[in-house]
N, C-alpha and C positions, 0 to 999 in steps of 0.2 A: 826267383822261383821259391815257392814254399814247400816245406816238408810236412806230410801229415803226421809223422811221429814227433818231429821237432819243428817248431814254428820258424822256419828259416827260409831265406830267398837266395836264389843262385844268381851270380853276376860274373863279370870278367875283371881279372885284376892284372895289372902290368907286371908285377914282380913275380919271377918264377920261384918255386919252392922245391924241396926234395921230391923226386919222382918215385912212386911206388911201383913195384913189379908185380903185375897181376895178370891172370889169364884174360886176355881180351876176347870180345865176341859176345855171345848171348849172355854169359854169366855176368860180365861187367855192365852190359846194357840193362839187364834186369835190376842189378844193384843200383845203377844210376837212377832208374825210374822209381824203384821203391824207396830210395833215400829222399827224393824230392817230389812232392806231389805236382808241382808245376811241370815237371818232366814227363808227366803222363800224356804224351802226345801221340796220337795214332792216326793211321789212315782210316777214313770212313768208306772208302771205296764206292763213292756215290754213283759212278757209272754202272758198276755191277749191281748195286742195289736197285737203282731205277730200272734196269733191264729185267731183273728178277721180278719186280713188282709188275712190269708190263706183261711178262709171260703168265704170271698167275692171274692177272686181269683178263687176259685172252682166254685162258682155260675156263674161268668163271663165265665169261661171256658165252663160250661154246655150251657150257652146261645150262645156261639160262635159256639158250635157243632151243636145246633139246627138250627142256621142260615146257616151253611154249609150245613146241610141236605136239608133245603128248597132250597138252590141254586142248589144243585145237583139234586134235584127232578124237578126243573124248566128246568134244561138243558137236561132232557130226552126227547126223542121223539120230537126233535126239528123240524123234517120235517113231523111229524104226524099232518096233518091238521085237523083230526077229534078230536084231543085232544085240545079243545077250551080253557080250563083253562090254559094249558101250553103256548098256543099262547099268551094269554092275560098277562101272567107272563113274557114272553119275551118282550113284548111291555112295560110292566111296569118297566123293568130294563133299559129302555132307555128314556121313556117319562114319565114326572110327572103326566099328566093328567090321564094316565092309572094306575100309581101307587097310586094315591089318589082316584080313582074311588071306591065308596063303593059297587059297584055291582061286583067288581072283587074279587072273593073269595080268590085266592091265594094272591093277593096283600094285602088283609086285614089281612091275616095271617102274612105276612111280617111286616105290620105296627104295629100289635099288639106285635110282638116279638121285633121290634125295639124300641117301647116304653119301654119294660122291660129293654132292653140293655142300653138305654139312662139314665134310672133312676139309674140302678145298676152301670154303669161305672162312672157316676157322684159321687156316693157315694164312689166308690173304688178309684177314683183319689183324692178326697178330703182327704180320710183316708191316702192315700200314701203321699201326700204332708204334711199333719199334722204330720205324723210319721217322716218325714225327718226333720221337724223343732224341734221335740222332740229330735231326735237323735243328732242334732247339739248343744243341750244345754249341758253345762258343769256339771260334778260331782261336788259336794261341796268339798272345800279343807278339808283336814284332821283336820286342827286347827278349822275350823268353825263347822264341824261335831262333833268334840269332845265337843265343848261348847254347841252345840245344844242338844246332848244327855245328857250332864250333867243337863241341864235345864229340859229336858223331863222326866228324871228319878230322879228327886229332892228327896234326902234322900231315894233312893232306891224304891220310889213309883211313878209309871209312872203317867203322866198327864191324859192320856186316859186309860180306863180300857177295860176289855174283850179282844177280839181278837186284838183290836188296840194297846194294849201295846207292841206288836211286830211289829208295823207298820213300824219302821224305822230301823230294824235290818239288812237289806240286803244293803250293801254299794253300790253294782252294780246297784240297781234299784232305786237309788236316784238322783234327778237332782236339781240344784240350778237355780232358776229363775233370780237371780241377776248376772251380769257379775262377773266372778271370776278373781281377780287380780293375774296375773302370772308373774308380775315382780320379779326377783329373789331378788333384793335389798329390795323392799318394803316387800316381804314375809319374808326375814330375819329380818328386823326390827319389823314386826308384831309379829313374833314367839318368839323372844328373848328379845325385848325391848318394847312390847306393854304397859307394866305397866308404863313406862316413859312418854307415851303420853296420859295416861288416863285422862278422864274428871272428875273432882272432883264433888262429890255429885250427881253423875248421875247413880243411881242404876237402874237396869233393872226392869221395871214395872211388877208386878205379879210374881216376882221371889222370892221365899223364900230363895234361896241361894244367898246371897249377894256378893259371889265371882264374880259374873258376873258384869262387868263394860264396859263402853264405852270409846272409844277415837275417836277424829275426824280423818277421813281418810286424811284430807287435811294436818294434821300435818305429817302424814307418807309420803305423796307425797312431801311435802316441804323438810323434812329431807332427803329423798332419792335423790332429785334434788340437795341439798347442797353437799351431800357426793359425788355425781357423778362429780360435778363441781370441788371439792377439788382433787379428784383423778385425773382428767384430767389436772388440773393446776400443780399438783405435778410432774406428768409424764413429762409434757412438759417442765416446768422450770427445773426439775431435770436433764432431758436429756441435756438441753442447758448448764447448770452449769458444769456438769460432763465433757462434751466435751470441754469446755473452760479450765478446770482444767488440762486435759490430752492433751491439744493442743500440748505441746512440748514433749510429750511422744512418745512411739513407735507406728507405724501404727496398730500393732496387738492389742494394748490396746484399741485404738480408735475404731477400727472395733469391738472389743468385747463389748465396751460400747453401741455402736449402736445396735448391735444384742440383748443385754440384755434389753434395754428399749423398743425396738420393740416387744420382747416377752412379757415383762410386759404389755405393752399396749394392745396387742391382748388378754392376759390372763384376764385383767381387763374388757375389752369390752365383752368377752365371758361369764365371770362368773357374772358380776354385772348387765348386761343389758340382753334383750331378742333378741339381734341381731341375724339374721340368718347368715349362713356361708358366704354367698355372701357379706353381709354387713360388716362382721368382716374382710374378704379379702380386701374389698375396703377401710375400714378405716385404716387398717394396711399399705396398699400400699401408701395411702395419706400421 
């Protein structure tokens, strides 16, 4: 888990350290999240959000139907010159002065309804856009969520009590506010070699479980970049050397070496990086 203030990542360590006595609950929970950006994991309440949008949608649908009824009523008796309100409504549909005339009863009904629609549709569109932004957020990685829950249920006692002790039980309803690193090589290094990059004497504040430790993200990125460079160099130089060694050999052997190193290169690009299919094809062809 990485920190916004300091570029660090949270993991689990087997060796216990000195336990600090702190007031547990919301104070330490807030400190835990503020210290580590990867710990910014929250419920998105997707069911409540969907239900709220459905209610707003139905309210707008009702307002739409009322507007259609008014329009249909205005369209009646178009040639009935005795129906003055209808004639004024017809003019109001074409001229602003008639539409804004406070003495025009039918236009006043339209304006009152339009004010309701304007307020409700603004609320609905804002909710729709906000929901689309929420849906674009990534779920926390399993590694981060495991460390988060370990801290939340320290010694089998949840940090928050009452109904909130089950607040983070549903994986599908959790979102991570910090960007989730999806680089395969970086994820591999974090999962299996995070202990190697850990920062000494950097225990997580407010954590009674000192198995939680930090490591700088930049160390992971640097290690990943170095490994990628080594892979690229080995494949390139290895291919050249092998082709030189088999220069006097049969054509079938040389073609086989070319096919082998081409497949190895495509395999490394596909597994170690997040390259898309088109990028893998392009890099292999080059």
